[in-house]
C-alpha positions as CSV (number, residue, x, y, z in Angstrom):
1,M,-4.1,-8.0,14.8
2,S,-3.7,-10.7,12.1
3,G,-1.1,-10.5,9.0
4,A,-4.4,-11.5,7.0
5,I,-6.6,-8.8,8.6
6,I,-4.1,-6.2,7.8
7,N,-3.7,-6.9,4.3
8,L,-6.9,-7.0,3.7
9,I,-7.9,-3.6,5.8
10,V,-5.0,-2.3,3.3
11,Q,-6.8,-3.5,0.4
12,I,-10.1,-2.6,1.0
13,V,-9.0,1.3,1.5
14,A,-7.0,1.0,-1.7
15,G,-10.2,-0.8,-3.7
16,A,-11.9,2.2,-2.5
17,I,-9.5,4.6,-3.4
18,G,-9.3,3.0,-6.5
19,G,-12.7,3.2,-7.2
20,N,-13.2,6.5,-7.0
21,V,-10.0,7.2,-8.4
22,A,-11.5,4.9,-12.1
23,A,-14.6,6.6,-11.3
24,A,-13.4,10.4,-11.3
25,A,-11.4,9.5,-15.1
26,G,-14.3,7.9,-16.1
27,G,-16.4,10.7,-16.4
28,K,-20.5,10.3,-16.1
29,T,-20.1,6.7,-17.9
30,V,-18.9,4.8,-15.2
31,D,-19.5,6.8,-11.8
32,L,-22.0,5.1,-9.3
33,G,-22.1,7.9,-7.1
34,A,-19.5,8.7,-4.2
35,V,-20.8,6.4,-2.0
36,L,-21.1,3.6,-4.3
37,N,-17.9,3.9,-6.4
38,S,-16.3,3.4,-2.7
39,L,-18.3,1.0,-1.6
40,V,-17.2,-0.9,-5.1
41,G,-14.1,0.1,-4.9
42,A,-13.7,-1.7,-1.7
43,I,-15.1,-4.7,-2.1
44,G,-13.1,-5.2,-5.6
45,G,-9.9,-4.2,-3.8
46,G,-10.3,-7.1,-0.8
47,V,-11.4,-10.0,-3.1
48,G,-9.0,-8.9,-6.1
49,G,-6.7,-8.1,-3.1
50,Q,-6.8,-11.6,-1.8
51,I,-6.5,-13.3,-5.4
52,L,-2.9,-11.3,-6.2
53,T,-2.1,-12.4,-2.6
54,A,-3.0,-16.5,-3.1
55,L,-1.2,-15.8,-6.5
56,I,1.7,-14.2,-5.1
57,P,2.5,-15.1,-1.7
58,V,5.5,-12.6,-1.0
59,L,2.9,-10.3,-0.7
60,A,1.3,-11.7,2.3
61,G,4.4,-11.3,4.3
62,A,3.5,-7.6,4.1
63,A,2.2,-7.8,8.0
64,N,4.5,-10.3,8.8
65,N,7.2,-7.7,8.8
66,I,7.7,-4.6,7.5
67,D,8.6,-5.0,4.6
68,I,7.8,-2.3,2.6
69,G,7.9,-3.9,-1.2
70,A,5.1,-6.1,0.3
71,L,3.0,-3.4,1.4
72,I,3.5,-1.5,-1.9
73,G,1.9,-5.0,-3.9
74,Q,-1.1,-4.5,-1.8
75,V,-2.0,-1.2,-2.2
76,A,-1.5,-1.5,-5.8
77,G,-2.8,-5.1,-6.4
78,G,-6.1,-3.9,-4.2
79,G,-6.3,-0.2,-5.6
80,V,-5.9,-1.7,-9.6
81,A,-8.5,-4.2,-8.5
82,G,-11.1,-1.4,-7.3
83,A,-10.7,0.4,-10.4
84,I,-11.5,-2.6,-12.5
85,L,-14.3,-3.6,-10.2
86,T,-16.1,0.2,-10.2
87,A,-15.5,0.6,-13.4
88,I,-17.5,-2.6,-15.0
89,V,-20.1,-2.2,-12.8
90,G,-20.7,1.5,-13.9
91,A,-20.0,1.0,-17.1
92,I,-22.9,-1.6,-16.8
93,K,-25.4,0.5,-15.1
94,N,-25.3,3.4,-17.1
95,K,-25.6,0.8,-20.4
96,M,-29.1,-0.8,-18.5
97,A,-29.9,2.6,-17.8
98,A,-29.3,4.3,-21.4
């Protein structure tokens, strides 16, 4: 499997987890429901992780060889990006509903 695909999968999974963590931490103000939290988080993780990889090329080496530091960077970048996007979308949705 290509290194870029492995990186993207790691970022998407981390983003989905980050989206659910952000929703749980934010309470009703950012919660979209379990499915949408995961979906928005996965999108944020994938896109944000790819941007982070482009800005920090060292992270791209995570799939070429077993580099735990680069892998942790992929997980952190995807998770944080997923959490941020979920919080933004949840806040906007709940503001529009009120």
